[in-house]
PAVODO-618515 format. One record per atom (N, C-alpha, C): residue in three letters; x, z, y. Coordinates in pm, whole numbers, plus 50000, padded with zeros to 5 digits. Layout:
alaXZY/...
//
This chain:
met730612292036384/met730702301436238/met731142314136232/thr730802320636171/thr731662339236105/thr731972334536038/leu733072342135939/leu733332344435793/leu733882357335794/ile732772367335764/ile733592383435752/ile733372386935656/leu734872393035627/leu735272401535512/leu734102419135498/gly733822420735477/gly733532433535448/gly733682445235324/ile734022455935377/ile734372464535278/ile733982476835268/glu733422479035170/glu732502495235175/glu733102509335044/thr732952519735114/thr733322528635019/thr733532540835078/ser732242542135116/ser731792556535167/ser731472572135116/cys730992563534983/cys730812572434884/cys731672571634724/asp730522566834637/asp731072562834470/asp730752552034464/glu730752539734575/glu730732523834496/glu731822517134598/thr732322510434490/thr733372504534598/thr732912491034637/ala732842483434694/ala732102469134757/ala733012464434853/ala732962447434795/ala733562437434869/ala732272427734916/ala732512419535005/ala731762412535078/ala731852399635139/val731962385635169/val732072375735252/val730512375335292/val730462373435427/val729212372835475/val729172358335590/arg728702348635590/arg728492333935724/arg727612340935827/asp728182341735930/asp727162341436001/asp726312355936011/gly726822366836006/gly726262375735990/gly724342375735912/arg724342368435809/arg723282364035765/arg723072357735616/tyr724042348135597/tyr724782342835472/tyr725372347135349/met725122355135287/met725332361235189/met726362352135027/leu727962349935088/leu728272339935008/leu728792349834887/ser729052364534927/ser729462374134787/ser729292387134806/asn728582394834714/asn728812405934718/asn728772415134602/val729982419234583/val730452427234461/val730672440234450/val730012449334371/val729942466334373/val729812469434243/ala731442475034258/ala731602485934124/ala731122499334152/ser730012504334058/ser729752512134024/ser730072524633957/gln730102537834049/gln730972548833949/gln729632559933847/ile728442549333907/ile727052563933850/ile727532567333723/glu727992561833608/glu728432565233488/glu729612574933517/leu730872577233601/leu731362588233610/leu731032597233684/his730072601233758/his729622609933807/his728302617733718/arg727552612033638/arg726192612933641/arg726292630033525/arg727792631433478/arg727972643433361/arg727332654933491/tyr727942653633632/tyr728162661133729/tyr726582668133805/gly725862658933748/gly724472657233905/gly724732656634027/gly725782643634016/gly725812640234174/gly727352633634180/val727782634834318/val728922628134285/val730512636334293/phe731352636934264/phe731992645534283/phe733642636734366/pro733772642334462/pro734502633434538/pro735882630434537/glu736422639234461/glu738002637734406/glu737442624234341/met737142623834224/met736822614434125/met736402601434184/ala735902599334285/ala735602591334358/ala736732584534442/ser736852594034507/ser738902584934586/ser739222582934544/arg739942585634371/arg741082587934272/arg739992568234176/gln739122567234220/gln738262557034134/gln738222539234240/his737962549134333/his738052533334482/his739682530934499/val740692537334460/val741892533134442/val742072526634346/leu741872525834248/leu741972516734110/leu741342501834107/thr739812500734165/thr738942491734158/thr738982486434308/ile739862492334404/ile739132480734541/ile739942467634551/leu741222462534494/leu741922456334487/leu741142441434394/pro740652447334251/pro739712438334174/pro738192432934267/val738102441534341/val737122437634414/val737082431134487/leu738042431734572/leu738432421534666/leu738532408034618/gln739472405934504/gln739852395134516/gln738352387834428/gln737892397134331/gln736112390134284/gln735352384034429/ala735112392434547/ala734262389234644/ala734732375634705/leu736212373034694/leu736572365034786/leu736542348734699/ala736732354234557/ala736382342534466/ala735262334234455/asp734122346134421/asp732802343734444/asp732452335734585/ala732952336034680/ala732632333634801/ala732942320034814/his734112313434723/his735142300934724/his735862300134856/val736572313334891/val737432311935045/val738572318634974/gly738992315135078/gly740672321535104/gly740622327835186/trp741912336735205/trp742312345735298/trp742292342835446/asp743082329935446/asp742662318335551/asp741982318835652/asp740462314635523/asp739242311435564/asp738482319735698/leu739092337835638/leu738252344835739/leu738522349835869/asp737372355535984/asp737492351936082/asp737872369736120/ala737192382036015/ala737822393936086/ala737422402935932/val737772413535932/val737812420635793/val737102434035874/ala736032438935826/ala734542445935894/ala734502460635767/val734872474535802/val735322486435728/val734112493335727/thr733682500535677/thr733112509135694/thr734052527735757/arg733882531335871/arg734982544235891/arg734062554535887/gly732262555335848/gly731802571035839/gly730512563835861/pro729542575435862/pro730002585335783/pro730252583935652/gly730902595935603/gly730692590735404/gly731652607735382/leu732662604135294/leu733172611535212/leu734922607935262/ala735542620435300/ala736562614135367/ala737642606735258/gly737762611635170/gly739132607135077/gly738172591435043/ser736962587535019/ser736432576835012/ser736942564735087/leu736022570035229/leu736242566335324/leu738232557735349/leu738922570935339/leu740182562035386/leu740702553835283/val740412549335179/val740492542135051/val740172529935141/gly739212526335173/gly738792512835228/gly739102513635363/val740002518135468/val740142517035596/val741092517335588/asn741782522235469/asn743832515535479/asn743562504835412/val742992499335311/val742992486735251/val742932476735382/ala741692477235442/ala741232465435572/ala742632469635655/lys742892476635702/lys744112476635772/lys745072470935743/ala745902471535613/ala746312466835520/ala745992450735529/val744622444235536/val744742430335517/val744522422935645/ala743982431635740/ala743732424835879/ala745482427435915/trp746922434235876/trp747792434635972/trp748142421335878/ala748122419935733/ala749102408235689/ala748772398335722/arg747242392135747/arg747042384435793/arg746342381235906/asn746912389635975/asn746492388236142/asn744982382436202/leu744412394036069/leu742952395536126/leu742642400736211/pro741512401036284/pro740772412636333/pro739992426236259/leu740142437836320/leu739632446936215/leu738642448736298/leu737482454036215/leu736332463236278/leu735622478636207/gly735682481836312/gly734922495736226/gly733472498036213/val732772497436089/val731722497736144/val730952514036079/asn729672513636139/asn728922527136127/asn728092525835952/his728662534535870/his727872532335743/his725902529535786/leu725512534535883/leu723912536335869/leu723902518835955/glu724692519336025/glu724402502736092/glu724322493335951/gly725422492735921/gly725272486835779/gly724142487035707/his723562495235695/his722112499535582/his721522490235691/ile721372492135788/ile720372485335909/ile719772468835910/tyr721852468535892/tyr721612451035884/tyr721662448435754/ser721142456135644/ser721102446235537/ser719762441235546/asn718592443735661/asn717462438435672/asn717662422635724/trp719132420035753/trp719172405835831/trp720122394635715/val720372402235643/val720802394035538/val720682393835354/glu720382379835354/glu720352379635152/glu721092364735136/ala721102362835033/ala721582351734932/ala720992339835021/glu720012335935024/glu719272325835119/glu719602322635231/gly719582334935320/gly720052335235464/gly718252328535539/asn717312331535445/asn716292325535569/asn715412334535617/arg716082345635593/arg715332359135703/arg714552351535859/pro714002354635887/pro713312346836041/pro713752360936154/glu714432355236230/glu714922362336326/glu714002376836420/lys714442381436379/lys713452396736406/lys713122399236614/thr712132400136670/thr712322402336811/thr712282414936816/phe713042421636889/phe713342433036955/phe711962439637029/pro711672451037034/pro712132463136932/pro711742466036803/val712412472936736/val712512475036611/val712682485936556/leu711402494136454/leu711652506236394/leu712082504336302/val713352514036287/val713892516536149/val713802528136112/leu713302528635992/leu713472540135858/leu715162539735807/ile715622549735836/ile716752548535721/ile716772560935624/val716892558035515/val716382568935407/val717182566135292/ser718402574335263/ser719412576935216/ser719302587035112/gly720522589135044/gly720862602634960/gly721482614935047/gly722152612435165/gly722332615535307/gly721532617735416/his720572602535455/his720232605135566/his718602603735572/thr718082609235674/thr716782607135692/thr716142606535849/glu716422594735892/glu716422588536082/glu714962580536092/leu714922581636198/leu713952572736247/leu714622566136379/val714772550536389/val715572548636548/val714852537736588/leu714912533236703/leu714382526536784/leu715962515336799/met715562507936734/met716872494236755/met715722486236831/thr716412482037023/thr716402473637124/thr717162462237098/gly718132461537080/gly719122454237055/gly720012450536969/his720842445136944/his721772441636868/his722812452836875/gly723272465536821/gly723792476036881/gly723252487736960/arg722332480636975/arg721392492237085/arg720682498336986/tyr720892515336967/tyr719842523336928/tyr719552534136968/gln718282543437023/gln717902552737016/gln717162564536898/arg718092569436837/arg717222580336743/arg715742589036813/leu715022582836731/leu713672596536761/leu713462606936706/gly714172609336567/gly713912620436495/gly714602618736358/gly714602631036269/gly715532628336156/gly715062638836111/thr715642642035934/thr715772652735877/thr716262665735942/ile715842676435930/ile716192693636008/ile716762694835888/asp716512693335744/asp717292700535602/asp717392690935567/asp716812689435412/asp717452678135321/asp717352664835341/ala717842655135317/ala717782643835315/ala716752641735167/ala715812625735222/ala714942625535150/ala715722622234991/gly716622612834995/gly717262608634857/gly718072622534774/glu718552636634898/glu719062648334850/glu717892655334782/ala716672649934830/ala715872659334735/ala715012651234673/phe714882638834646/phe715082635534499/phe715702637134353/asp717462635034409/asp718522645134333/asp718042657034309/lys717632669534364/lys717162681234320/lys716102682634259/val715222676134310/val713822677934203/val713932670334091/ala714572657834066/ala715022657533926/ala715632662333823/arg716702671033972/arg717712679833844/arg716622685733775/leu715692694933880/leu715092707033845/leu713962705933709/leu713732692933717/leu713012684233640/leu713292681233491/gly714942681833486/gly715872677633393/gly715932661933327/leu715712651133474/leu715272640033427/leu716552632633447/gly717792639533493/gly719082634333514/gly719052630433666/tyr720802623333688/tyr721062618833802/tyr720802600733806/pro721402593533887/pro720262596333990/pro719162596634039/gly718762607734069/gly717232612534105/gly716062605134140/gly716082594434261/gly715372583734254/gly715162574134198/pro715592568134113/pro715082560433976/pro714692570333890/ala714682582333824/ala714622589733711/ala713262595033750/ile712862599733885/ile711662603733961/ile710492593833953/gln710762581133976/gln709992569133988/gln709672565633824/asn710512563933753/asn710442563633632/asn709212571833540/ala709472584133582/ala708982597933555/ala707292597333598/ala707352591033711/ala706022592833780/ala705422582933772/gln705472573233664/gln704952564433669/gln703592567833560/ser703992573233510/ser703072577933377/ser702282595733439/gly702492592733563/gly702042606633618/gly700702606933667/asp699952617133717/asp699102621433811/asp699382627533960/pro699462617734025/pro699842624134173/pro699192631634246/glu697982632534182/glu697162645734242/glu696822653834163/ala697452657834058/ala697902673533969/ala698572681734035/phe699152679934154/phe699612689234242/phe699872688834398/arg698672697934460/arg699092695934564/arg700312702934658/phe701432694434649/phe702852696234737/phe702472697334892/pro703352702434954/pro703172707235139/pro703632692335226/arg703252694535256/arg704232677635431/arg704402690335505/ala705292689535516/ala705722701335659/ala705222697635762/arg705522705835839/arg705102701336021/arg706422706536056/thr706732697236173/thr708112700536290/thr707592702236392/arg708902709436455/arg708222712436638/arg707922693436697/gln709542686836622/gln709062671936647/gln708672663636613/pro707702652136702/pro706772645536635/pro707622637836465/tyr708712633536530/tyr709302623036420/tyr710162628836338/asp710642639736375/asp711072649636246/asp710942654036077/phe711752653936016/phe711142652935882/phe712152666235843/ser711172674935734/ser711392684835651/ser711172685435523/phe711762682035416/phe711752685635253/phe712312695735210/ser713122709335289/ser713182720435198/ser712072721935133/gly711172727735209/gly710042732735150/gly708952725535048/leu708982714535070/leu708512703234979/leu709352706734860/lys710682710734838/lys711372710734683/lys711112726934651/thr711372738034721/thr710722746034706/thr709812750934635/ala708752742134684/ala707432739634654/ala707552735334463/val707962727234474/val707962719134307/val709182730234224/leu709762741734294/leu710582746134150/leu709662762834146/arg708852765434257/arg708252775634227/arg706812770834149/glu705992759134128/glu705662752334076/glu705962755433927/val707062749433917/val708002750233695/val707952762133708/gln708432773933789/gln708472787933747/gln707452789133694/arg706232790833773/arg705282789933718/arg704552789033571/leu704162772033584/leu704062769533478/leu705112776433363/glu706562779633377/glu707242787833288/glu706902798033239/gly705802803033348/gly706082818533285/gly706582826533415/glu707142823533466/glu708122834233558/glu707802836433677/asp708012846933759/asp707562854733888/asp707972844033944/pro707112837934049/pro707802829634163/pro708852834634293/ser708322848734297/ser709142856634404/ser709982855334327/ile710792857034289/ile712042858534208/ile712732843534266/pro713892846634336/pro714802832434414/pro714992828434290/arg715302814334218/arg716162808634140/arg716942795134185/lys717842792034094/lys718362776834206/lys718172769134091/leu718102761334143/leu717582744734134/leu717952739134014/thr717622744733908/thr718222740633760/thr717112743333627/pro717172733833531/pro715932736233503/pro715732750133406/gly714812750133337/gly714812765533248/gly713882755333123/arg713152766733076/arg712732761132901/arg712062745432936/glu711792738532863/glu711432729332876/glu709682721232876/leu709292717232969/leu708682716133021/leu707532703032895/pro706112706332902/pro705482693532820/pro705922681232931/ala706212670332819/ala706552653332928/ala705342650332989/gln704002652732952/gln703022649533078/gln703092658133204/thr703232669633182/thr703452680333310/thr705092679333384/val705682670033345/val707482668433405/val706952658633527/ala705612642933415/ala705242634733501/ala704522632733587/asp703212646633578/asp702952648733653/asp703222655933803/leu704542662233782/leu705252667233928/leu705962661733973/ala706812653933922/ala707262637133985/ala706172630534007/ala705032627434032/ala704092620434089/ala703982630234164/ser703542633434196/ser702742640834300/ser703762649934410/phe704852649034360/phe706532655134450/phe706682637634516/gln706922630234454/gln706962613234495/gln705912611434651/arg704612613434525/arg703642608634720/arg703452616534799/ala704302634034783/ala704402639634910/ala705312640935011/leu706782631334924/leu707592624635040/leu707352613835053/val707032602434995/val706512591035037/val705192593335167/glu704402602435154/glu703352603535255/glu704052605335416/ala704742615635394/ala705542620535527/ala706362614135539/leu707232600035486/leu708372596635527/leu707252577335618/val705772576235549/val705542565335562/val704632571635706/glu704192584135711/glu702852588335825/glu703632588035933/lys705102592935949/lys705492598036064/lys706242582236149/thr706822574636006/thr707302560336032/thr705782554836119/leu704652551936110/leu703742542836117/leu703512552336304/ala703462565136266/ala702992569936398/ala704132565236544/ala705442566836534/ala706362565036563/ala706092547536610/ala705862540136498/ala706082522536556/ala705072521036648/gln703802527936642/gln702542525036731/gln703142531336888/ala703702547436893/ala703932550737035/ala705192538937092/thr705822533437003/thr706902524737042/thr707282511237078/ala705662508237047/ala705122488237085/ala706032485236998/ala706792493236873/ala707892482836796/ala706852465236753/thr707562456736752/thr707412446236667/thr707032446936529/glu708342455836451/glu708272452436341/glu708792465536272/ile708612470136129/ile709282483536049/ile710482474735988/cys711542483235993/cys712572482635882/cys712992491835829/val713022488035674/val713292500935580/val714792500235524/cys715702510935530/cys716622506235462/cys717452517135400/gly718522519235336/gly718802527635259/gly718562529835126/gly719422539235044/gly718942535334851/gly717612542434846/val717032547134910/val715282554134897/val714342543634907/ala714962528235005/ala714102517735041/ala713942509434907/ala714402513734785/ala714192509034681/ala713032519134609/asn712552526234627/asn711292531634573/asn710292528734544/ala709422521434468/ala708732511334487/ala707612520634583/ala706982533134530/ala705642537434617/ala706232533934765/leu707012538234814/leu707212539434994/leu707312525334988/arg707942515834878/arg707392501234982/arg706462494634941/gln705512500634812/gln704232491534820/gln703262497134964/thr703372516834944/thr702512523535062/thr702702516835153/leu704012515535213/leu704142512735408/leu703502499635419/arg703692490135346/arg703312474335341/arg701572475135321/gln700532480435266/gln699752482235214/gln699502489135398/arg699972500835408/arg699172507635562/arg699312504335672/ala700822498735739/ala701452490735799/ala700802480835914/ala700382481736058/ala699432469336064/ala700792458336155/met701582455936147/met702672450136156/met703642445336051/pro704302434636018/pro705172432135938/pro706472440235948/val706402441735793/val707492453035700/val708452449035648/ser710502454935714/ser711122446735620/ser711522455035528/ile711652448635430/ile712592462135340/ile713772455035238/pro714592454635253/pro715852444535156/pro715852446735031/pro715522432534942/pro715972433834808/pro716832442834743/ile716322451734639/ile716572461134596/ile718652465734579/tyr718522454534512/tyr719632451134550/tyr720912453234650/leu720412456134767/leu720772456534897/leu720012471434990/cys719602475734881/cys719332489634937/cys720512500134919/thr720982499334817/thr721772504334773/thr723282502034876/asp724512512834837/asp725432512934929/asp726262493434862/asn726522490234920/asn727112473334923/asn727882467435016/ala728642457135026/ala729272451935161/ala728602440735225/ala728072434235174/ala727052427235230/ala726602436635424/met725932442735416/met725652446735499/met726512455335599/ile727882455435557/ile728632458335685/ile729472448235744/ala729452435835631/ala729922424635685/ala729022418635796/ala727642419435754/ala726742414435873/ala726732425136003/ala726812436635969/ala727262444136113/ala728212445736168/gly729222439636094/gly730202434936181/gly730612421636203/his729532413036215/his729442399136272/his729002402936386/tyr728182410636456/tyr727712414436530/tyr728712419936626/arg729172430036594/arg730272435336620/arg731472424236683/phe731822420436589/phe732722406536675/phe732532400936757/leu730512397636796/leu730692388136849/leu730462391237005/ala730382404936963/ala730012413537115/ala731932415337202/gly733052415937052/gly734452415037122/gly734842423337105/glu734022432637001/glu734762444836969/glu736002447436871/arg736592452236871/arg737792454136778/arg738532466936776/ala738672466536681/ala739802476736640/ala741112480436565/ser741732488336644/ser743142490636664/ser743782496336525/leu744932492836491/leu745522496836371/leu745572510836324/asp745432519936471/asp745282532836430/asp743682541136420/met742712529836334/met741542536736389/met741432546836215/asp741322554836279/asp740802566836171/asp739692563636094/val739252577135988/val737762576835981/val737352588935968/ile735832588836047/ile735022596736100/ile733742600535972/pro733942613735901/pro733502615735802/pro731292617635908/asn731322623235949/asn730122629036012/asn729842622236133/leu730662606636123/leu729962597936278/leu728932594936262/pro727962592136420/pro726892597336391/pro726422581736443/leu725322577436456/leu725312563036478/leu725272561936614/val724332575736661/val723852575636822/val724892584736857/
//
């Protein structure tokens, strides 16, 4: 049995968790900063790192208390070392180093994207069936959109990814354009519930590589449509900022049509990659995996099992870092106390 303490501070959530055997979540504490950054329409890096400093120790203490364990019960400390915001990452890594040194515990550096992948292994009840490899993984979040073939624990082959905006980034930018606020994913989903997804025909980009994504053109198409509806000349460049207020139903139709176009692009390429690689299962992870339309469409159209974490494990959390750390720990990996953060750390 292993008990891994996970620490996650890659962006704007301060999180700590204790996970047993990489599957059984004993605690998962997340302190969100959404309200702090909402006024900026996105994450303000300097503010994020300062808030991590204020929050990390209470979050750690709560995670241990919720799990009913003490420092001496832990087998290792796993922490996100990248990718992410440098200042935010440094807070978590330095605290993890201090804990590892003070308690003589092994230190594990975890890739944030790998953590998202392992959110498909962990849950409170720990009753997820063991997966049979190869597994196709769709990582879809604010900063990343990638298709990865997982052939074993810690073994990944990148099949494709976004060549411009990530899906979550596109959600945020279009939500800002439509005046729906931040974060964009939930805002677009809520508006789309009363909209007609066939009201506007937005493009699905073609890419040179079959499993790459592109959402920049989709984002621009929404902008041009808003300009047209507002009586502006679409040929004149304009920043992604809301102009005159559109009717509520028009905004809902735009949100629903945009959401459908983005979801269809994700689903079509994911299903094609799963078939081509003979994957036994599709795993979806990352913040955009919480989108109801994506979850429903993929499950309806896939001819194989589809694993998607519960919504509270889709966004950044430390249980996923502890779960990924468990498999690194079993593989004999250990990080030294001079481990540094890598803001652009690739998964493969």
